[in-house]
Steps between C-alpha positions, in 0.01 A plus 500: 500500500278704728374841387683677786831342398451607140422856607804514728725390215349764271556769764862388538549554126372859507741793503543654844348822368163324458477352849337815637217457250455138604489602866242768421285249312516254788387770744207592273396136473518454877284809552254377238478166681428674829204694362357229276161383615444790737229748405615861470358715778679828440659690216842404633398134474408555137834666432672180609350334193692735272784281382630730229790718617549708190167679495503853356532771764212693341260204494239664725500828307514340154286190553289569188818499292617166642157335497355632175792645308371859507761776469671603823360817658 
């Protein structure tokens, strides 16, 4: 059985409530495929490489905490 057929069957078995997550993942993978192999020229290009959606909202202000484990300021 082809990989695509296996994946389709697995998606069909998922609860409807999870289909939004699958759709979101597919969109992220498509975007990742579009930027793969292209050198980043701007900061916005680099941001496209950020795959993680659940980053902390205070990441910029508290980067030492997240990188090195120091107490939050």
